[in-house]
C-alpha positions as a Markdown table, in Angstrom:
| # | Residue | x | y | z |
|---|---|---|---|---|
| 1 | Met | -16.3 | -3.1 | -3.3 |
| 2 | Ile | -15.0 | -4.4 | -0.2 |
| 3 | Leu | -12.2 | -6.1 | -2.4 |
| 4 | Asp | -11.4 | -2.9 | -4.1 |
| 5 | Leu | -10.9 | -1.2 | -0.6 |
| 6 | Ile | -8.7 | -3.8 | 0.8 |
| 7 | Thr | -6.6 | -3.7 | -2.4 |
| 8 | Ile | -6.1 | 0.1 | -2.1 |
| 9 | Ser | -5.4 | -0.3 | 1.5 |
| 10 | Ser | -2.8 | -2.9 | 0.6 |
| 11 | Ile | -1.0 | -0.7 | -2.2 |
| 12 | Val | -1.0 | 2.5 | 0.1 |
| 13 | Leu | 0.3 | 0.4 | 2.9 |
| 14 | Ile | 3.4 | -0.9 | 0.7 |
| 15 | Leu | 4.0 | 2.8 | -0.8 |
| 16 | Thr | 4.2 | 4.2 | 2.7 |
| 17 | Thr | 5.9 | 1.5 | 4.8 |
| 18 | Ser | 7.5 | -1.3 | 2.8 |
| 19 | Lys | 11.2 | -1.5 | 3.3 |
| 20 | Leu | 12.0 | -2.1 | -0.3 |
| 21 | Leu | 10.5 | 1.3 | -1.3 |
| 22 | Lys | 12.2 | 3.2 | 1.7 |
| 23 | Pro | 14.8 | 4.8 | -1.0 |
| 24 | Phe | 12.2 | 5.8 | -3.3 |
| 25 | Arg | 10.4 | 7.5 | -0.3 |
| 26 | Glu | 13.8 | 9.3 | 0.5 |
| 27 | Phe | 14.3 | 10.2 | -3.0 |
| 28 | Leu | 10.9 | 12.0 | -3.5 |
| 29 | Ser | 11.5 | 13.6 | -0.4 |
| 30 | Arg | 14.7 | 15.2 | -1.5 |
| 31 | Lys | 12.9 | 16.0 | -4.6 |
| 32 | Ser | 9.9 | 17.3 | -3.7 |
| 33 | Ile | 8.5 | 18.3 | -0.1 |
| 34 | Phe | 4.9 | 17.8 | -1.2 |
| 35 | Leu | 5.5 | 14.1 | -2.7 |
| 36 | Gly | 7.7 | 13.1 | 0.5 |
| 37 | Lys | 5.0 | 14.3 | 2.7 |
| 38 | Leu | 2.4 | 12.6 | 0.6 |
| 39 | Phe | 4.2 | 9.2 | 0.6 |
| 40 | Ser | 4.8 | 9.4 | 4.4 |
| 41 | Cys | 0.6 | 10.2 | 4.9 |
| 42 | Gln | -1.4 | 6.9 | 4.3 |
| 43 | Met | -4.7 | 9.1 | 4.4 |
| 44 | Cys | -3.3 | 11.5 | 1.8 |
| 45 | Leu | -1.9 | 8.7 | -0.3 |
| 46 | Gly | -4.9 | 6.7 | -0.5 |
| 47 | Val | -7.2 | 9.6 | -1.8 |
| 48 | Trp | -5.0 | 9.6 | -4.7 |
| 49 | Val | -4.4 | 5.8 | -5.1 |
| 50 | Gly | -8.1 | 5.5 | -4.9 |
| 51 | Leu | -8.8 | 8.0 | -7.5 |
| 52 | Ile | -6.2 | 6.4 | -9.9 |
| 53 | Tyr | -7.6 | 3.1 | -9.2 |
| 54 | Phe | -11.2 | 4.1 | -10.2 |
| 55 | Phe | -10.2 | 4.6 | -13.6 |
| 56 | Ile | -8.4 | 0.9 | -13.8 |
| 57 | Pro | -10.2 | -1.4 | -15.9 |
| 58 | Gln | -12.0 | -4.4 | -14.2 |
| 59 | Glu | -9.8 | -7.1 | -15.8 |
| 60 | Ile | -6.8 | -5.4 | -14.4 |
| 61 | Lys | -8.3 | -5.0 | -11.1 |
| 62 | Glu | -9.0 | -8.5 | -10.7 |
| 63 | Cys | -5.3 | -9.1 | -11.1 |
| 64 | Leu | -4.6 | -6.6 | -8.7 |
| 65 | Tyr | -6.8 | -8.1 | -6.2 |
| 66 | Tyr | -4.6 | -11.4 | -5.9 |
| 67 | Ile | -1.5 | -9.5 | -5.8 |
| 68 | Phe | -2.2 | -7.2 | -3.0 |
| 69 | Ile | -4.5 | -9.0 | -1.0 |
| 70 | Gly | -1.8 | -11.9 | -0.7 |
| 71 | Ser | 0.4 | -9.5 | 0.3 |
| 72 | Leu | -1.7 | -7.9 | 2.9 |
| 73 | Ser | -2.8 | -11.6 | 4.1 |
| 74 | Ser | 1.0 | -12.5 | 4.3 |
| 75 | Phe | 2.0 | -9.2 | 6.0 |
| 76 | Leu | -0.9 | -9.7 | 8.6 |
| 77 | Leu | 0.0 | -14.0 | 9.0 |
| 78 | Tyr | 3.6 | -12.3 | 9.8 |
| 79 | Leu | 2.5 | -10.0 | 12.4 |
| 80 | Leu | 0.5 | -12.9 | 14.2 |
| 81 | Ile | 3.5 | -15.4 | 14.0 |
| 82 | Glu | 5.9 | -12.7 | 15.7 |
| 83 | Leu | 2.9 | -11.8 | 18.2 |
| 84 | Ile | 3.0 | -15.3 | 19.4 |
| 85 | Lys | 6.4 | -15.5 | 19.3 |
| 86 | Lys | 6.7 | -12.7 | 22.2 |
| 87 | Glu | 4.5 | -14.8 | 24.2 |
């Protein structure tokens, strides 16, 4: 359950804040006010990602654990290094 929550949070973080997906979010904003707002709200998008995630088979979820928890841990390590550099 904890791995699921971390994975869902990581997916939402990537979808709402990543530089790589910024053009995708801007495209959605131009096409639909609802989707633009949805992809700019972590709490809102988290509900839908969690709902979709619920229906994903366990074998696929186990693969997603490694992908998104690895991504999140890399991001947190990056933030820690940046914080240390500023001191």
